[in-house]
C-alpha positions as CSV (number, residue, x, y, z in Angstrom):
1,M,94.1,44.9,121.0
2,A,96.8,47.5,120.9
3,Q,97.1,50.2,118.3
4,K,100.2,52.2,117.4
5,A,99.8,55.9,118.0
6,V,99.4,57.7,114.7
7,A,100.5,61.3,114.5
8,V,97.8,63.4,112.9
9,K,98.7,66.7,111.5
10,S,96.5,69.4,112.8
11,E,94.4,71.7,110.5
12,Y,95.1,74.5,112.9
13,A,97.9,77.0,113.9
14,V,98.3,78.6,117.3
15,I,99.0,82.3,117.9
16,K,100.1,83.1,121.5
17,G,102.1,85.7,123.4
18,H,102.1,88.6,125.8
19,V,101.3,92.3,125.8
20,D,103.0,94.6,128.3
21,N,101.0,97.7,129.5
22,H,97.9,96.5,127.7
23,K,95.0,99.0,127.8
24,E,92.4,96.8,126.0
25,N,91.2,93.3,126.9
26,F,91.6,92.2,123.3
27,W,93.6,92.7,120.1
28,E,92.8,91.9,116.5
29,F,94.5,90.6,113.3
30,Y,93.3,90.0,109.7
31,Q,93.1,86.4,108.6
32,Q,93.3,86.3,104.8
33,G,91.7,83.0,103.8
34,I,91.0,81.6,100.4
35,L,87.5,83.0,99.9
36,R,87.8,86.2,101.9
37,F,89.5,87.9,104.8
38,M,88.1,88.2,108.3
39,I,89.0,90.1,111.5
40,V,89.9,87.8,114.4
41,S,89.7,89.0,117.9
42,V,92.1,87.7,120.6
43,N,91.2,88.0,124.2
44,I,94.0,89.3,126.6
45,D,93.9,88.1,130.2
46,K,94.7,90.3,133.2
47,Q,98.4,89.4,133.1
48,G,98.6,90.4,129.4
49,N,98.7,86.8,128.0
50,F,96.8,85.5,125.1
51,I,96.4,82.3,123.0
52,K,94.3,81.7,119.9
53,R,93.8,78.7,117.6
54,I,92.9,79.4,114.0
55,K,92.0,77.0,111.2
56,V,94.5,77.2,108.3
57,E,93.1,77.4,104.8
58,G,95.3,76.1,102.0
59,N,98.9,75.3,102.4
60,A,99.8,78.7,103.8
61,M,97.6,81.5,105.1
62,D,98.5,85.2,105.5
63,L,97.9,87.0,108.7
64,L,98.2,90.8,109.1
65,F,98.8,91.9,112.7
66,M,97.0,95.2,113.0
67,P,98.9,96.8,115.9
68,V,101.9,97.4,113.6
69,Q,100.6,96.3,110.1
70,R,103.0,93.3,110.1
71,R,102.4,90.4,107.8
72,V,103.3,86.7,108.4
73,F,102.1,83.4,107.1
74,V,101.2,80.3,109.0
75,K,101.0,76.6,108.0
76,K,99.1,73.8,109.5
77,N,100.4,72.8,113.0
78,D,102.4,76.0,113.4
79,T,102.8,77.8,116.7
80,I,104.1,81.4,116.7
81,N,104.7,83.8,119.5
82,V,103.8,87.5,119.4
83,N,105.0,89.9,122.0
84,W,104.9,93.7,122.3
85,D,104.6,96.7,124.7
86,A,101.4,98.7,124.1
87,N,103.2,101.9,125.0
88,K,105.7,101.4,122.1
89,A,104.2,98.8,119.8
90,V,106.2,99.5,116.7
91,E,109.6,99.4,118.4
92,S,108.8,96.4,120.7
93,F,106.7,94.2,118.4
94,S,108.4,90.8,117.9
95,I,107.4,87.5,116.2
96,T,109.1,84.3,116.9
97,S,108.5,80.6,116.0
98,S,109.6,77.3,117.4
99,S,110.8,76.5,113.9
100,K,114.1,78.3,113.0
101,V,113.2,78.0,109.3
102,R,109.9,79.8,109.8
103,A,111.5,82.4,112.0
104,R,114.1,83.1,109.3
105,A,111.3,83.5,106.7
106,Y,109.4,85.9,109.0
107,K,112.4,88.1,109.4
108,T,113.0,88.2,105.6
109,L,109.3,88.8,104.9
110,S,109.2,91.8,107.2
111,M,112.3,93.3,105.4
112,I,110.9,92.7,101.9
113,D,107.4,94.1,102.8
114,S,109.1,97.2,104.1
115,V,111.1,97.6,100.9
116,F,108.0,97.0,98.7
117,A,106.2,99.9,100.5
118,Q,109.2,102.1,99.6
119,H,109.3,100.9,96.0
120,L,105.5,101.4,95.6
121,A,105.8,105.0,96.8
122,K,108.5,105.6,94.1
123,L,106.8,103.6,91.3
124,R,103.3,105.2,91.5
125,P,104.4,108.6,90.0
126,V,106.4,106.7,87.4
127,L,103.5,104.4,86.3
128,Y,101.1,107.2,86.0
129,N,103.4,109.6,84.2
130,K,102.0,109.9,80.7
131,R,105.2,111.3,79.3
132,L,107.2,108.1,80.1
133,T,107.3,105.3,77.6
134,D,105.9,101.9,78.5
135,S,109.5,100.4,78.3
136,A,110.7,103.0,80.8
137,K,107.9,102.0,83.2
138,F,108.6,98.3,82.8
139,I,112.3,98.8,83.5
140,A,111.4,100.6,86.7
141,L,109.1,97.8,87.7
142,N,111.4,95.0,86.8
143,D,114.3,96.6,88.6
144,S,112.3,96.8,91.8
145,Y,111.1,93.2,91.4
146,N,114.8,92.1,90.9
147,E,115.9,93.9,94.0
148,E,113.3,92.2,96.2
149,I,114.1,88.7,94.7
150,Q,117.8,89.2,95.2
151,M,117.1,90.4,98.8
152,L,115.2,87.2,99.4
153,V,118.0,84.9,98.3
154,K,120.9,86.9,99.6
155,D,121.8,84.3,102.2
156,G,120.5,81.3,100.3
157,V,117.0,79.8,100.2
158,A,114.9,78.1,102.8
159,E,111.5,76.5,103.3
160,G,108.8,79.2,102.7
161,Y,110.8,81.1,100.2
162,D,108.8,79.7,97.2
163,K,105.7,81.3,98.8
164,I,107.4,84.6,99.4
165,S,108.9,84.8,95.9
166,T,105.4,83.9,94.4
167,D,103.9,86.8,96.5
168,I,106.6,89.2,95.2
169,Y,106.1,88.2,91.6
170,F,102.3,88.6,91.6
171,R,102.4,91.9,93.4
172,Y,104.4,93.2,90.5
173,A,102.3,91.4,87.9
174,D,99.3,93.2,89.4
175,L,101.1,96.6,89.0
176,M,101.8,95.6,85.3
177,I,98.1,95.1,84.8
178,N,97.3,98.5,86.2
179,A,100.0,100.0,84.0
180,K,98.7,98.1,80.9
181,L,102.1,96.4,80.4
182,L,100.9,92.8,80.1
183,P,101.4,90.8,77.9
184,R,103.9,92.9,76.0
185,Y,106.4,92.8,78.9
186,E,107.2,90.0,81.2
187,L,109.0,90.1,84.6
188,Y,112.4,88.4,84.5
189,I,115.6,88.0,86.6
190,N,118.4,90.3,85.3
191,K,121.2,88.1,86.8
192,P,120.0,84.6,87.4
193,S,121.9,82.5,90.0
194,K,121.7,79.1,91.5
195,Y,119.6,80.6,94.3
196,T,117.1,82.5,92.0
197,N,116.9,79.4,89.8
198,F,115.9,77.4,92.8
199,L,112.6,79.4,93.0
200,L,110.0,78.0,90.7
201,I,108.4,81.4,89.9
202,T,111.6,82.9,88.5
203,T,112.0,80.0,86.0
204,Q,108.4,79.7,84.9
205,R,107.7,81.5,81.5
206,Q,104.6,83.5,81.5
207,A,103.9,82.7,85.1
208,Y,101.1,85.4,85.0
209,A,99.2,83.2,82.6
210,T,99.6,79.9,84.5
211,E,96.9,78.2,86.5
212,S,98.6,76.5,89.4
213,E,97.3,74.5,92.4
214,E,100.4,75.2,94.4
215,W,100.3,78.9,94.0
216,F,96.5,79.0,94.6
217,N,96.8,77.2,97.9
218,S,99.8,79.2,99.2
219,S,99.6,82.7,97.8
220,R,96.9,85.3,98.4
221,E,98.7,87.6,96.0
222,Y,98.3,85.0,93.3
223,R,94.6,84.5,94.0
224,D,94.0,88.3,93.9
225,F,95.9,88.6,90.7
226,L,94.2,85.6,89.1
227,F,90.7,87.1,89.8
228,K,91.7,90.5,88.4
229,Y,93.5,89.0,85.4
230,L,90.5,86.9,84.4
231,L,88.1,89.7,85.2
232,Y,89.8,92.5,83.2
233,F,92.3,90.8,80.9
234,Q,92.2,87.4,79.2
235,P,91.9,83.7,80.0
236,I,94.6,81.4,81.5
237,K,96.9,79.7,79.0
238,Y,98.7,77.0,81.0
239,T,97.5,74.6,83.7
240,S,99.5,72.8,86.5
241,T,97.2,70.3,88.2
242,N,96.1,66.7,88.6
243,T,92.4,67.5,89.1
244,V,90.6,68.9,86.1
245,A,87.1,70.4,85.9
246,E,84.6,69.0,83.5
247,K,83.6,70.8,80.4
248,S,80.6,73.2,80.9
249,D,77.5,72.6,78.9
250,N,76.4,76.2,79.2
251,K,75.5,77.4,75.7
252,L,75.2,81.1,76.4
253,Q,75.7,83.2,73.3
254,Q,75.5,86.7,74.8
255,Y,77.4,87.6,77.9
256,K,77.0,90.9,79.8
257,Y,77.8,92.1,83.3
258,A,77.6,89.3,85.8
259,W,77.2,86.6,83.1
260,R,80.4,87.7,81.4
261,T,82.4,87.7,84.6
262,Y,81.1,84.3,85.6
263,V,81.4,82.6,82.2
264,T,85.0,83.8,81.8
265,G,86.1,81.6,84.7
266,L,83.7,78.8,83.8
267,Y,85.3,78.4,80.4
268,S,88.9,79.4,81.1
269,L,89.8,77.5,84.2
270,S,90.7,73.8,84.2
271,I,91.4,73.1,87.8
272,L,88.2,72.1,89.6
273,E,88.8,73.9,92.9
274,I,90.1,77.0,91.3
275,R,87.2,77.1,88.9
276,D,84.7,76.8,91.7
277,W,86.6,79.4,93.8
278,Y,86.7,81.9,90.9
279,C,83.0,81.5,90.1
280,T,82.0,81.8,93.7
281,Q,84.1,85.0,94.0
282,S,82.6,86.4,90.8
283,I,79.1,85.9,92.2
284,F,80.1,87.7,95.4
285,W,81.6,90.5,93.3
286,S,78.6,90.7,90.9
287,F,76.0,91.1,93.7
288,N,78.0,94.1,94.8
289,D,78.2,95.6,91.2
290,H,75.6,94.3,88.9
291,P,71.8,94.1,88.6
292,F,70.2,91.8,91.2
293,D,68.0,89.8,88.9
294,E,70.9,88.9,86.6
295,C,73.1,87.9,89.6
296,V,70.3,85.6,90.7
297,E,70.3,83.9,87.2
298,V,74.1,83.4,87.5
299,Y,73.8,81.9,91.0
300,N,71.1,79.5,89.8
301,D,73.2,78.4,86.9
302,F,76.4,77.8,89.0
303,I,74.8,76.2,92.0
304,T,74.1,73.2,89.7
305,K,77.7,73.0,88.6
306,V,79.8,73.7,91.7
307,K,81.6,70.5,92.9
308,T,83.6,71.8,95.8
309,P,81.5,71.4,99.0
310,M,83.1,74.4,100.8
311,Y,82.2,76.8,98.0
312,A,78.7,75.3,97.5
313,D,77.9,75.7,101.2
314,T,79.3,79.3,101.3
315,L,77.3,80.3,98.2
316,K,74.1,78.9,99.6
317,Q,74.6,80.9,102.9
318,F,75.6,84.0,101.0
319,Y,72.5,83.7,98.8
320,Q,70.2,83.4,101.8
321,N,71.7,86.7,103.1
322,V,71.3,88.6,99.9
323,Q,67.8,87.4,99.4
324,R,66.9,89.5,102.5
325,L,68.3,92.5,100.8
326,K,66.8,92.3,97.3
327,P,64.9,95.4,96.0
328,G,61.3,95.5,97.3
329,T,62.1,94.1,100.7
330,P,62.1,96.1,104.0
331,A,65.6,97.5,104.8
332,P,67.2,96.2,108.0
333,S,66.8,98.4,111.0
334,F,69.8,100.0,112.7
335,M,70.7,102.3,115.6
336,L,74.1,104.0,115.8
337,K,75.6,107.1,117.3
338,D,76.6,110.1,115.2
339,E,79.8,112.2,115.7
340,N,78.0,114.2,118.4
341,G,76.9,111.1,120.4
342,R,73.2,111.3,119.3
343,M,71.4,108.0,118.5
344,V,70.4,107.7,114.9
345,S,68.0,105.0,113.6
346,L,66.5,104.1,110.2
347,S,63.0,104.5,111.7
348,G,63.8,108.1,112.4
349,F,64.0,108.8,108.7
350,K,60.5,107.5,107.9
351,G,59.0,109.5,105.1
352,K,62.4,110.4,103.7
353,V,64.5,108.7,101.0
354,V,67.7,107.4,102.5
355,Y,71.0,107.0,100.6
356,I,73.5,105.0,102.6
357,D,77.3,105.1,101.8
358,F,79.4,102.4,103.5
359,W,82.9,103.8,103.4
360,G,86.3,103.6,105.2
361,V,89.1,106.0,106.0
362,N,91.6,103.5,104.6
363,C,89.7,103.0,101.3
364,G,91.2,104.9,98.4
365,P,88.1,104.7,96.1
366,C,85.9,105.8,99.1
367,I,88.0,108.9,99.8
368,G,88.2,109.7,96.1
369,E,84.4,109.7,95.8
370,I,83.9,111.8,98.9
371,K,86.4,114.4,97.8
372,N,85.5,114.6,94.1
373,S,81.9,113.7,93.6
374,V,79.9,113.8,96.9
375,P,79.9,117.6,97.4
376,A,78.0,118.0,94.0
377,L,75.6,115.2,95.0
378,H,74.8,116.9,98.3
379,E,74.4,120.3,96.7
380,R,72.1,119.1,94.0
381,Y,69.7,117.4,96.5
382,K,70.1,119.8,99.5
383,D,66.4,120.9,99.3
384,E,64.9,117.5,98.4
385,N,63.3,114.8,100.6
386,I,66.4,112.7,101.0
387,V,69.0,112.1,103.7
388,F,72.6,111.0,103.1
389,V,73.9,108.6,105.7
390,N,77.6,107.9,105.7
391,V,78.7,104.8,107.7
392,C,82.4,104.4,108.4
393,V,83.4,100.7,109.0
394,D,87.1,100.4,109.2
395,T,88.5,102.5,112.0
396,D,88.1,103.8,115.6
397,K,86.1,106.8,116.8
398,K,89.1,109.1,117.1
399,T,90.4,108.5,113.6
400,W,86.9,108.7,112.2
401,K,86.2,112.1,113.7
402,A,89.5,113.4,112.5
403,S,88.7,112.2,109.0
404,L,85.3,113.8,109.0
405,K,86.8,117.1,109.8
406,D,89.5,116.7,107.2
407,L,87.1,115.6,104.5
408,N,84.3,118.1,105.5
409,L,81.9,115.3,105.0
410,K,78.3,116.5,105.1
411,G,75.1,114.4,105.9
412,V,74.5,112.0,108.8
413,N,77.8,110.5,109.8
414,L,77.8,107.2,111.7
415,I,80.4,104.7,112.6
416,A,80.1,100.9,112.7
417,P,83.6,99.8,114.0
418,G,84.7,96.2,113.4
419,W,83.5,96.1,109.8
420,T,82.3,92.5,109.0
421,K,81.8,91.9,112.8
422,H,79.4,94.8,113.3
423,P,75.7,94.0,113.4
424,M,74.7,96.7,110.9
425,V,77.4,95.6,108.4
426,K,76.3,92.0,108.8
427,A,72.6,93.0,108.4
428,F,73.4,94.8,105.1
429,N,75.8,92.1,104.0
430,V,78.5,94.6,103.2
431,T,81.7,92.7,102.3
432,A,83.5,95.4,100.3
433,I,83.6,99.2,100.3
434,P,82.5,101.5,99.0
435,H,79.0,100.2,98.8
436,Y,75.7,102.1,98.5
437,F,72.1,101.4,99.4
438,L,69.0,103.4,98.4
439,I,65.9,103.1,100.6
440,D,62.6,104.7,99.7
441,A,60.4,106.8,101.9
442,N,58.6,103.7,103.2
443,G,61.7,102.0,104.4
444,I,61.8,99.6,101.4
445,I,65.0,98.8,99.6
446,K,65.0,100.5,96.2
447,N,68.5,99.4,95.2
448,N,70.9,97.3,97.1
449,N,73.8,98.1,94.8
450,C,73.2,101.8,94.1
451,P,75.4,103.8,91.8
452,S,78.0,106.0,93.4
453,A,78.2,109.8,93.4
454,G,80.8,109.5,90.7
455,Q,78.3,107.7,88.5
456,S,76.1,110.8,88.5
457,G,74.2,110.1,85.3
458,L,72.9,106.8,86.7
459,L,72.5,107.9,90.3
460,Y,70.7,111.2,89.7
461,K,68.1,109.5,87.4
462,L,67.5,106.9,90.1
463,L,67.3,109.4,92.9
464,D,64.9,111.6,90.9
465,E,62.6,108.7,90.3
466,T,62.6,107.6,93.9
467,I,62.1,111.0,95.4
468,T,59.1,111.9,93.2
469,K,57.3,108.7,94.0
């Protein structure tokens, strides 16, 4: 029998290209999936050529090319070409696509991202100026939003522009949360046109309060906003979907910490996949911020309710990892070099309490803690039986050493480059920074989510109890 050939759309996209004057045998980019981002390494051959196939999550997935901090998005079955000269990466970096429509979107996206960076630099002092009224702050935000939307549709609209406009909207909606302008103010187009009206996001009232499958599957900015909105603000009001989650039978009367975060999504969200995504993310987040035993209770409750296989499998794997790090278990061993090239291991600190700070030079909260709170912490315990270990995860040795000098960071300074790919980071299951561990003098985990130096009341009490034991 003969069968007609059936074209099957691939679940993958292909990144390929060439690097002139390459000095490394690989390069890296961030792949920002639905659950979390990951660093992808791409091997470069002797001629400077490379090719990498990646699985696309959702309808569109953002990539951030690290050599020049350039963002693009890929869809299933895409092929994009990336080329640059390592000696002048910024000037020579180019991204092309076999699709003219996609190439046009990339060019527009690059321009808009550049403008947003400029707008953000101007908006920050405005938003944090206590003398300005909220209406003045909103006008500044809305004007910037309008400028970017009008820039997007200047030459008409094309495939991919709905995603870009959604990203723009929710970046500004996030700023409105930070400035405490929602829900009193709502972003709007000052001068609507046939092109702006073609974009769904510009015609949707209270888009910030809408639960949407389309936005969820195409916009990381929407997902980031949605999590933050539910976490700190209020439940979703509107739903756009065909697949609705069942009613929860959870009868909890008192919500606190991890429970409150989890139940907010469980009761507020109607779309099954989005509900499962949010609850999964809330459990990840809670294990980084809330008491371990309570997080275990939340996990045990949700693992009986989750319906989306991907999130169920990811949660089970995550839980296996965190079980290894619960208080009372031996801390994972490690061996890294300090800034002077000396090997440092956990076993070398036997008999001492160890406070580990996982941080990054590109992490604002990390730097804030180091500058404002860490000096007092080190001074208070300088004569005590405790060692402070600072593990930088997000940069190279040269930048790290320069940052140590600039920050005057005391203690034992180590580097674990590659972040989530590094063995030590994997062993301690660090998925976000800053993150702190406290290990007692016997090498046993005392607290896998220790308070920061800025939480001095909680931290000092915990350190005093651990040191005196």
